[in-house]
Biotite code that builds the C-alpha atoms (Angstrom):
import biotite.structure as struc

atoms = struc.array([
    struc.Atom([0.101, 0.009, -0.001], chain_id="A", res_id=1, res_name="MET", atom_name="CA", element="C"),
    struc.Atom([1.432, 3.281, -1.056], chain_id="A", res_id=2, res_name="THR", atom_name="CA", element="C"),
    struc.Atom([1.247, 5.972, 1.492], chain_id="A", res_id=3, res_name="GLN", atom_name="CA", element="C"),
    struc.Atom([1.051, 9.918, 0.957], chain_id="A", res_id=4, res_name="PHE", atom_name="CA", element="C"),
    struc.Atom([2.987, 12.334, 2.481], chain_id="A", res_id=5, res_name="ASP", atom_name="CA", element="C"),
    struc.Atom([0.184, 14.949, 3.512], chain_id="A", res_id=6, res_name="TRP", atom_name="CA", element="C"),
    struc.Atom([2.351, 17.246, 4.516], chain_id="A", res_id=7, res_name="PRO", atom_name="CA", element="C"),
    struc.Atom([4.463, 17.960, 1.926], chain_id="A", res_id=8, res_name="ALA", atom_name="CA", element="C"),
    struc.Atom([1.196, 17.299, -0.047], chain_id="A", res_id=9, res_name="LEU", atom_name="CA", element="C"),
    struc.Atom([-0.882, 20.159, 2.007], chain_id="A", res_id=10, res_name="MET", atom_name="CA", element="C"),
    struc.Atom([2.529, 22.695, 1.437], chain_id="A", res_id=11, res_name="ARG", atom_name="CA", element="C"),
    struc.Atom([2.621, 22.075, -2.094], chain_id="A", res_id=12, res_name="ALA", atom_name="CA", element="C"),
    struc.Atom([-1.357, 22.704, -2.216], chain_id="A", res_id=13, res_name="GLY", atom_name="CA", element="C"),
    struc.Atom([-2.197, 25.550, -0.173], chain_id="A", res_id=14, res_name="ILE", atom_name="CA", element="C"),
    struc.Atom([1.034, 27.184, -0.511], chain_id="A", res_id=15, res_name="THR", atom_name="CA", element="C"),
    struc.Atom([2.514, 26.929, -3.466], chain_id="A", res_id=16, res_name="GLY", atom_name="CA", element="C"),
    struc.Atom([-0.499, 26.429, -5.792], chain_id="A", res_id=17, res_name="LEU", atom_name="CA", element="C"),
    struc.Atom([-2.734, 28.965, -3.443], chain_id="A", res_id=18, res_name="ARG", atom_name="CA", element="C"),
    struc.Atom([-5.859, 26.486, -3.230], chain_id="A", res_id=19, res_name="LEU", atom_name="CA", element="C"),
    struc.Atom([-8.013, 26.642, -0.283], chain_id="A", res_id=20, res_name="LYS", atom_name="CA", element="C"),
    struc.Atom([-8.071, 24.043, 2.404], chain_id="A", res_id=21, res_name="PRO", atom_name="CA", element="C"),
    struc.Atom([-11.517, 22.932, 0.956], chain_id="A", res_id=22, res_name="ALA", atom_name="CA", element="C"),
    struc.Atom([-10.437, 23.456, -2.521], chain_id="A", res_id=23, res_name="GLU", atom_name="CA", element="C"),
    struc.Atom([-7.519, 21.100, -1.590], chain_id="A", res_id=24, res_name="PHE", atom_name="CA", element="C"),
    struc.Atom([-9.214, 18.357, -0.046], chain_id="A", res_id=25, res_name="TRP", atom_name="CA", element="C"),
    struc.Atom([-12.072, 18.255, -2.739], chain_id="A", res_id=26, res_name="ALA", atom_name="CA", element="C"),
    struc.Atom([-9.037, 17.279, -5.018], chain_id="A", res_id=27, res_name="LEU", atom_name="CA", element="C"),
    struc.Atom([-8.952, 13.511, -5.964], chain_id="A", res_id=28, res_name="SER", atom_name="CA", element="C"),
    struc.Atom([-4.946, 12.526, -5.281], chain_id="A", res_id=29, res_name="PRO", atom_name="CA", element="C"),
    struc.Atom([-4.394, 12.561, -9.484], chain_id="A", res_id=30, res_name="ALA", atom_name="CA", element="C"),
    struc.Atom([-6.028, 15.768, -9.734], chain_id="A", res_id=31, res_name="GLU", atom_name="CA", element="C"),
    struc.Atom([-3.277, 16.822, -7.724], chain_id="A", res_id=32, res_name="LEU", atom_name="CA", element="C"),
    struc.Atom([-0.619, 15.656, -8.831], chain_id="A", res_id=33, res_name="ALA", atom_name="CA", element="C"),
    struc.Atom([-1.376, 16.476, -12.494], chain_id="A", res_id=34, res_name="LEU", atom_name="CA", element="C"),
    struc.Atom([-1.833, 20.478, -11.115], chain_id="A", res_id=35, res_name="MET", atom_name="CA", element="C"),
    struc.Atom([1.667, 19.580, -9.047], chain_id="A", res_id=36, res_name="LEU", atom_name="CA", element="C"),
    struc.Atom([3.114, 18.557, -12.851], chain_id="A", res_id=37, res_name="GLY", atom_name="CA", element="C"),
    struc.Atom([3.400, 15.378, -11.547], chain_id="A", res_id=38, res_name="SER", atom_name="CA", element="C"),
    struc.Atom([0.853, 13.328, -13.736], chain_id="A", res_id=39, res_name="GLY", atom_name="CA", element="C"),
    struc.Atom([2.966, 10.559, -14.689], chain_id="A", res_id=40, res_name="GLY", atom_name="CA", element="C"),
    struc.Atom([0.666, 9.676, -17.837], chain_id="A", res_id=41, res_name="GLY", atom_name="CA", element="C"),
    struc.Atom([1.505, 9.330, -21.233], chain_id="A", res_id=42, res_name="PRO", atom_name="CA", element="C"),
    struc.Atom([2.477, 12.678, -23.308], chain_id="A", res_id=43, res_name="ALA", atom_name="CA", element="C"),
    struc.Atom([-0.206, 14.472, -24.857], chain_id="A", res_id=44, res_name="PRO", atom_name="CA", element="C"),
    struc.Atom([-1.138, 13.605, -28.373], chain_id="A", res_id=45, res_name="LEU", atom_name="CA", element="C"),
    struc.Atom([0.374, 15.739, -30.802], chain_id="A", res_id=46, res_name="SER", atom_name="CA", element="C"),
    struc.Atom([-0.554, 17.335, -34.463], chain_id="A", res_id=47, res_name="ARG", atom_name="CA", element="C"),
    struc.Atom([1.627, 14.563, -36.263], chain_id="A", res_id=48, res_name="ALA", atom_name="CA", element="C"),
    struc.Atom([0.393, 11.709, -34.740], chain_id="A", res_id=49, res_name="ARG", atom_name="CA", element="C"),
    struc.Atom([-3.331, 12.982, -34.564], chain_id="A", res_id=50, res_name="LEU", atom_name="CA", element="C"),
    struc.Atom([-3.042, 13.183, -38.273], chain_id="A", res_id=51, res_name="GLN", atom_name="CA", element="C"),
    struc.Atom([-1.146, 10.268, -38.835], chain_id="A", res_id=52, res_name="GLU", atom_name="CA", element="C"),
    struc.Atom([-4.230, 8.113, -37.033], chain_id="A", res_id=53, res_name="LEU", atom_name="CA", element="C"),
    struc.Atom([-6.345, 10.285, -39.111], chain_id="A", res_id=54, res_name="ALA", atom_name="CA", element="C"),
    struc.Atom([-4.930, 8.792, -42.347], chain_id="A", res_id=55, res_name="ARG", atom_name="CA", element="C"),
    struc.Atom([-5.220, 5.549, -41.146], chain_id="A", res_id=56, res_name="ALA", atom_name="CA", element="C"),
    struc.Atom([-8.352, 5.617, -39.869], chain_id="A", res_id=57, res_name="PHE", atom_name="CA", element="C"),
    struc.Atom([-10.671, 8.476, -42.025], chain_id="A", res_id=58, res_name="PRO", atom_name="CA", element="C"),
    struc.Atom([-14.050, 9.188, -40.431], chain_id="A", res_id=59, res_name="ASP", atom_name="CA", element="C"),
    struc.Atom([-15.683, 8.472, -43.560], chain_id="A", res_id=60, res_name="GLU", atom_name="CA", element="C"),
    struc.Atom([-16.245, 5.262, -45.444], chain_id="A", res_id=61, res_name="GLN", atom_name="CA", element="C"),
    struc.Atom([-16.484, 4.257, -49.366], chain_id="A", res_id=62, res_name="GLU", atom_name="CA", element="C"),
    struc.Atom([-20.041, 3.624, -49.978], chain_id="A", res_id=63, res_name="ARG", atom_name="CA", element="C"),
    struc.Atom([-20.765, 0.894, -51.917], chain_id="A", res_id=64, res_name="SER", atom_name="CA", element="C"),
    struc.Atom([-23.397, 0.816, -55.280], chain_id="A", res_id=65, res_name="GLU", atom_name="CA", element="C"),
    struc.Atom([-26.053, -1.175, -54.387], chain_id="A", res_id=66, res_name="GLU", atom_name="CA", element="C"),
])
């Protein structure tokens, strides 16, 4: 089980991010991590990658003649 360093997180949220205590406690750990810049998730989708995906998976599909 991972334990949180609540005093450090509270300092970062209330002092660093200037959150009010109620705002701090309303956040989920994931939201707080994202605000602190340590979300650890995948990199944002770049324009080039989006265009690559759009070419590979076009919205419109060819319709067959009946």
